[in-house]
C-alpha positions in Angstrom: 145.7 159.0 186.5 145.2 159.9 190.2 141.7 159.1 191.5 139.8 162.1 192.9 137.8 161.5 196.0 134.2 160.3 195.5 133.0 163.4 197.5 134.1 165.6 194.5 132.0 163.5 192.1 129.1 163.6 194.6 129.3 167.4 194.5 128.7 167.3 190.8 125.5 165.2 191.3 124.4 167.6 194.1 124.9 170.7 192.0 123.1 169.2 189.0 119.7 170.5 190.1 121.0 174.0 191.0 120.0 176.8 188.7 123.7 177.7 188.4 125.6 174.5 189.0 128.9 176.3 189.8 131.9 175.7 192.0 133.8 178.7 193.4 137.5 179.1 193.9 136.9 178.5 197.6 135.1 175.2 196.9 138.0 174.0 194.7 140.6 175.1 197.2 139.3 172.5 199.6 139.7 169.7 197.1 143.0 167.7 196.7 145.4 169.4 194.4 144.8 168.8 190.7 141.3 167.4 191.2 139.5 170.2 189.3 142.0 170.0 186.5 141.4 166.3 186.2 137.6 166.7 186.2 137.9 169.4 183.6 140.2 167.2 181.5 137.5 164.5 181.5 134.9 167.1 180.3 132.8 167.0 183.4 133.3 170.6 184.3 134.3 173.7 182.5 135.7 177.1 183.6 133.5 180.1 183.2 133.9 183.8 183.9 135.4 185.0 187.1 133.1 185.9 190.1 132.3 189.6 190.6 131.7 189.1 194.4 133.1 187.0 197.1 132.7 186.2 200.8 135.0 188.3 203.0 137.5 186.1 204.8 139.1 188.9 206.8 136.5 188.9 209.5 134.0 186.6 211.1 130.9 188.1 209.6 131.2 186.2 206.3 129.6 189.1 204.4 129.6 189.1 200.6 131.2 192.1 198.9 131.6 193.2 195.3 135.1 192.8 193.9 137.1 195.8 192.7 139.8 195.3 190.1 142.7 197.7 190.0 145.4 197.8 187.3 148.1 200.1 188.5 150.6 201.0 187.1 149.1 200.6 183.6 149.9 197.2 182.1 150.5 195.5 185.4 148.6 192.3 186.5 145.1 193.2 187.8 144.7 193.0 191.6 141.4 192.3 193.3 140.0 193.9 196.5 136.9 194.0 198.5 135.8 196.5 201.2 135.4 195.2 204.7 133.6 197.4 207.3 136.0 196.1 210.0 139.3 195.8 208.1 138.9 198.3 205.2 140.3 197.4 201.9 141.1 193.6 201.7 143.2 192.0 199.0 141.5 189.0 197.3 143.7 186.4 195.5 142.6 186.0 191.9 142.3 182.2 192.4 139.3 182.9 194.7 137.5 184.6 191.8 137.8 181.6 189.4 134.6 179.6 188.8 133.6 176.3 187.2 130.3 174.8 186.3 129.0 171.3 185.5 129.4 170.7 181.7 126.3 168.6 181.0 127.2 168.0 177.4 130.7 166.8 178.5 129.0 164.6 181.1 126.7 163.2 178.4 129.7 162.2 176.3 131.4 160.7 179.3 128.4 158.6 180.2 128.0 157.4 176.5 131.7 156.5 176.5 131.5 154.7 179.8 128.5 152.6 178.7 130.0 152.1 175.2 126.7 153.3 173.6 125.9 153.0 169.9 125.5 156.3 168.0 126.3 159.9 168.7 125.3 162.2 171.6 122.6 164.7 170.7 121.2 167.6 172.7 117.5 167.4 172.2 116.3 170.2 174.6 118.9 172.9 175.0 120.8 172.6 178.3 118.3 170.1 179.7 117.9 166.8 177.8 120.4 164.7 175.8 120.2 161.5 173.8 123.2 159.5 174.7 122.9 156.4 172.4 121.6 152.9 172.3 122.5 149.7 174.2 121.1 146.4 175.1 120.4 146.5 178.9 118.3 144.0 180.9 117.7 141.9 177.7 116.1 144.9 175.8 117.5 147.3 173.2 117.1 150.7 174.9 117.7 154.3 174.0 119.5 156.1 176.8 118.9 159.7 177.8 120.3 162.2 180.3 118.3 165.1 181.9 119.0 167.7 184.5 116.7 170.0 186.4 114.0 167.4 186.7 112.9 168.8 190.1 112.4 172.3 188.7 108.9 173.8 188.1 109.3 173.7 184.3 110.4 170.0 184.2 107.0 168.8 182.9 107.1 171.3 180.0 110.8 170.4 179.2 109.9 166.7 179.1 106.9 167.5 176.9 109.3 169.1 174.4 111.5 166.0 174.4 110.0 164.5 171.2 112.7 161.8 170.8 112.4 160.7 174.4 108.6 160.5 174.2 108.8 158.6 171.0 111.2 156.0 172.3 109.6 152.6 172.7 112.1 151.4 175.3 114.2 154.0 177.0 116.2 154.8 180.2 116.4 158.3 181.6 119.5 159.1 183.7 118.8 161.9 186.1 121.8 164.1 186.7 120.2 165.2 190.0 117.3 163.8 191.9 114.7 161.5 190.5 111.5 163.5 189.8 108.0 162.5 191.0 105.9 160.6 188.4 103.3 163.3 188.2 105.7 165.4 185.9 105.1 162.8 183.1 102.3 163.4 180.7 102.2 159.8 179.8 103.8 156.6 181.0 107.1 157.3 182.7 110.2 155.5 181.4 112.6 153.9 183.9 114.4 156.8 185.6 117.7 156.2 187.4 119.6 158.7 189.5 123.1 159.0 188.0 124.6 159.2 191.5 123.4 155.6 192.1 125.4 154.2 189.2 128.1 156.7 188.4 131.5 156.3 190.0 135.1 157.3 189.3 137.7 154.8 188.0 141.3 155.1 186.9 140.1 155.9 183.4 137.5 158.5 184.3 133.8 158.4 184.8 132.5 154.8 185.2 128.8 153.7 185.1 128.0 150.5 187.0 126.3 148.6 184.2 125.7 145.6 186.4 123.8 147.7 188.9 121.8 149.3 186.1 120.9 145.8 184.8 119.7 144.8 188.3 117.6 148.0 188.7 115.9 147.3 185.3 115.5 143.6 185.8 113.2 143.7 188.8 110.3 141.4 188.4 112.1 139.2 185.8 112.4 135.6 186.7 115.8 135.1 185.3 118.7 137.4 184.7 121.8 136.6 182.6 124.8 135.6 184.7 126.9 137.9 182.7 125.2 141.1 181.3 125.4 141.5 177.6 127.8 144.3 176.8 126.7 145.8 173.5 129.1 147.2 170.9 129.5 151.0 170.7 128.3 151.1 167.1 129.4 154.3 165.3 126.5 156.4 163.9 125.6 155.6 160.3 127.0 152.0 160.5 125.4 149.4 158.2 126.0 145.7 158.3 128.3 145.9 155.4 130.7 148.0 157.5 130.8 145.2 160.1 133.3 142.3 160.4 132.9 139.5 162.9 135.8 137.1 163.8 134.6 134.0 165.6 137.4 132.9 167.9 137.8 129.7 169.9 136.7 131.4 173.1 135.0 134.6 172.0 134.1 137.1 169.3 135.8 140.1 167.9 133.6 142.9 166.5 134.9 145.5 164.1 133.1 148.4 162.5 134.3 151.8 161.1 137.6 151.7 162.8 136.3 150.5 166.2 136.9 147.0 167.6 136.0 145.1 170.7 136.6 141.6 172.0 133.9 139.7 173.8 133.8 136.4 175.6 131.0 134.0 174.6 129.2 135.0 177.8 129.4 138.8 177.4 128.4 138.6 173.8 125.2 136.8 174.9 125.9 133.4 173.3 126.0 131.2 176.5 123.4 128.7 177.5 121.2 129.8 180.4 120.6 127.5 183.4 122.9 125.3 185.3 124.6 123.7 182.2 126.9 126.4 180.9 128.6 126.6 177.5 128.1 128.1 174.0 124.5 127.9 172.9 123.1 126.9 169.5 123.3 130.4 168.2 127.0 130.5 168.8 127.4 127.2 166.9 125.3 128.7 164.1 127.5 131.9 164.1 130.6 129.7 164.0 129.2 127.8 161.0 128.6 131.1 159.2 132.3 132.0 160.0 133.6 128.6 158.6 131.7 129.2 155.4 132.6 132.8 154.9 129.1 134.2 155.5 127.2 132.0 153.0 125.7 128.9 154.8 123.9 126.4 152.6 121.2 124.1 154.0 123.2 121.0 153.3 126.2 122.4 155.4 124.3 121.9 158.7 123.1 118.7 160.3 119.6 117.4 159.8 118.4 118.5 163.2 119.6 122.0 162.7 118.3 122.1 159.2 114.8 121.4 160.4 114.8 124.5 162.6 117.3 126.6 160.7 114.8 129.4 159.8 113.9 129.9 163.5 117.6 129.8 164.5 118.5 132.4 161.9 115.7 134.6 163.1 117.0 134.3 166.7 120.5 135.0 165.5 119.3 138.2 163.9 117.8 139.4 167.2 121.0 138.5 169.1 123.2 140.4 166.6 120.8 143.4 166.8 121.2 143.3 170.6 125.0 143.0 170.3 125.3 145.8 167.7 122.5 148.3 168.4 121.7 151.1 166.0 121.9 149.2 162.7 118.7 149.3 160.8 119.2 147.0 157.8 119.0 143.2 158.0 122.0 141.2 159.2 121.2 137.8 157.6 119.1 137.2 154.5 118.0 134.1 152.5 119.6 133.7 149.0 117.1 131.7 146.9 119.6 131.2 144.1 122.2 129.6 146.4 119.5 128.0 148.7 121.5 129.4 151.6 121.5 132.1 154.2 123.9 135.0 153.6 125.3 137.5 156.1 125.3 141.2 155.2 128.5 141.5 157.2 131.9 139.9 156.7 132.6 137.0 159.0 135.4 134.5 159.4 136.4 131.9 162.0 139.7 130.9 163.7 138.8 127.5 162.5 139.6 126.7 158.9 137.4 128.4 156.3 135.7 125.8 154.1 134.9 126.2 150.4 132.0 124.1 149.3 134.1 122.2 146.8 132.1 119.6 144.8 133.0 116.0 145.3 135.9 114.7 143.1 136.8 118.2 141.9 140.5 118.8 141.1 142.6 121.9 140.7 141.9 122.0 137.0 138.2 122.7 137.8 139.2 125.7 139.9 139.5 129.3 138.8 140.8 132.1 141.1 140.7 135.8 140.1 141.2 139.2 141.7 138.0 140.8 143.2 138.7 144.4 144.0 141.8 145.7 145.8 141.7 143.3 148.8 139.7 140.3 147.6 139.6 137.2 145.4 136.8 135.2 143.7 137.0 131.5 143.5 134.9 129.4 141.2 134.7 125.6 140.8 133.1 124.0 137.7 131.8 120.5 138.3 129.3 118.1 136.9 126.3 117.5 139.0 123.6 114.8 138.8 119.9 115.7 139.0 116.7 113.7 138.4 114.6 114.0 135.2 111.2 112.6 134.4 111.0 110.0 131.6 108.4 107.7 130.1 108.8 104.3 128.6 106.9 103.5 125.4 103.5 101.9 125.4 103.9 98.4 127.0 100.9 97.0 125.0 98.3 97.9 127.7 97.8 101.4 126.3 99.8 103.1 129.0 103.3 104.7 129.1 105.4 103.8 132.1 106.7 106.7 134.1 110.2 106.6 135.7 112.9 108.9 137.0 116.3 109.0 135.4 119.6 110.5 136.5 121.0 113.3 134.3 124.2 115.4 134.5 124.8 119.0 133.9 127.7 121.4 134.4 127.4 123.7 137.4 129.6 126.3 139.1 130.1 127.0 142.7 131.4 130.5 143.3 132.5 132.5 146.4 134.2 135.9 147.1 136.6 136.4 150.0 138.8 139.2 151.1 142.4 138.3 151.8 142.1 138.9 155.5 139.2 136.4 155.8 141.6 133.8 154.3 144.4 134.9 156.7 146.3 136.2 153.8 146.4 139.8 155.1 146.7 141.6 158.5 144.1 143.8 160.2 145.0 146.7 158.0 144.4 144.5 154.9 148.2 144.4 154.1 148.9 141.1 152.4 151.3 138.8 154.3 153.9 136.6 152.6 151.3 134.1 151.3 148.9 136.9 150.3 151.7 138.6 148.3 152.5 135.3 146.7 148.9 134.8 145.6 148.6 138.3 144.1 151.9 137.7 142.2 150.5 134.5 140.8 147.3 136.2 139.7 149.1 139.1 138.1 151.5 136.7 136.4 148.5 134.8 134.9 149.2 131.7 136.8 153.0 131.7 137.0 155.6 133.3 139.3 159.3 133.1 139.4 160.3 132.2 143.0 162.6 129.7 144.7 161.4 126.2 145.3 161.6 126.8 149.1 160.0 130.2 149.0 158.1 130.8 152.3 155.2 132.7 150.7 154.5 130.0 148.1 154.8 127.1 150.6 152.4 128.9 153.0 150.0 129.6 150.1 149.9 126.0 149.1 148.8 125.1 152.7 146.1 127.8 152.7 144.6 126.8 149.4 144.8 123.1 150.0 143.0 123.5 153.4 140.4 125.9 152.0 139.5 123.8 149.0 139.8 120.4 150.6 141.8 119.1 147.6 144.7 116.9 148.6 147.0 117.6 145.7 149.2 120.7 145.6 147.7 123.7 143.7 151.0 124.3 142.0 153.8 122.5 140.3 157.4 123.8 140.4 159.2 123.8 137.1 162.8 123.3 138.1 164.2 124.1 134.6 162.5 127.5 134.6 162.6 128.0 138.4 159.0 129.1 138.5 155.8 128.0 140.1 152.9 127.2 137.8 149.3 127.2 139.0 147.2 124.1 138.2 144.1 126.3 138.6 142.9 128.8 136.1 143.6 132.5 136.6 141.1 134.4 134.3 
């Protein structure tokens, strides 16, 4: 894409406060070829009806005359003329009559896309004010708005009608034209930033300098993040159950409703502040959730983390809300039955997923079953010890002696995973060789007829062994029948 000159973009900002923010054919003729088509293609301008009058270019008086259209003979292409006192009838090229105007709705969409805002663009005051979406900027979750005509006499009334803007607790208003005086606000004015100060053109279209926006809104703050948090463009209506996080060795992938974006540890907001850089404690906590498939028991973290785990989880919720703005439900909750914190979203890690397999469990204690179209459920039955209260009989002094005794009971540890989380499927949830092998085993009630060196079965053995932490193979190969037999149950 060829880059149009910045002057053309500046013209859009300069026309934004005009009652009719239009460009004539004469204006566009002075631009580089194709610039108007490119701006229109990006939705920043749109063509409107042809002009009915033009400036005479046949004399030096620059008088404006009404255009006459003549179609003769009948059915021929119309021809345009004006009357000049000095030169009589003057032919006007049709291109001079073409007109374009700033498309503020298209501009709103372009800004929302450039800032990767969460939610949908909404026009809240016809032709004047637009809600663009939400983003975390300067360490706050903000609602972003666009307005035009803020220097007009009716600006105060227009802003008074902007119920959503006035109800927003933390907002930013981007002024398409000039920044208005504070007196037009009936209450406290939100931060108002002239779009011309942050809007530029890049190879992909309109670009908004987020770093400059951060600096404008961070004035007076003692510390600013070295790398601004770039929030995810969360689709409207997204819940945490629609979200998948993949914790990578050097960053994070976020997926929701068909959108995905990769972040570094820094840009996702998980880096330590100060001189000592590196992943912070919330990143380590997020990685722990990933390694446990979204269900993190207290006993799975070290003693120091366990002491402050409730506060760490609270901080993680805030960080996830900043990263994925626009989701109203809770991202992490406490599961009393499991005595663990559970994520409402799916999460996995590039490091090996770990099933909380009880000590000394074997494959005969394991059961694996289908769970929907793309998931499995794993359960392990094991005996666990627990203390019980007991009393010895009267020792002759009239008192029973109290003591604690160890007892055993049968317990079950159960987890549900989707195949992709276990690396048994691709990003479209299509099972890979090992995933297909597992599904064949489950549909075959624990047996499948495949060669001894079958790639899928060998890969599956590795996946299950690493997941469960059981050293023995989960299968035995029956050479006589040439089939694999699961040592775990397949109910």
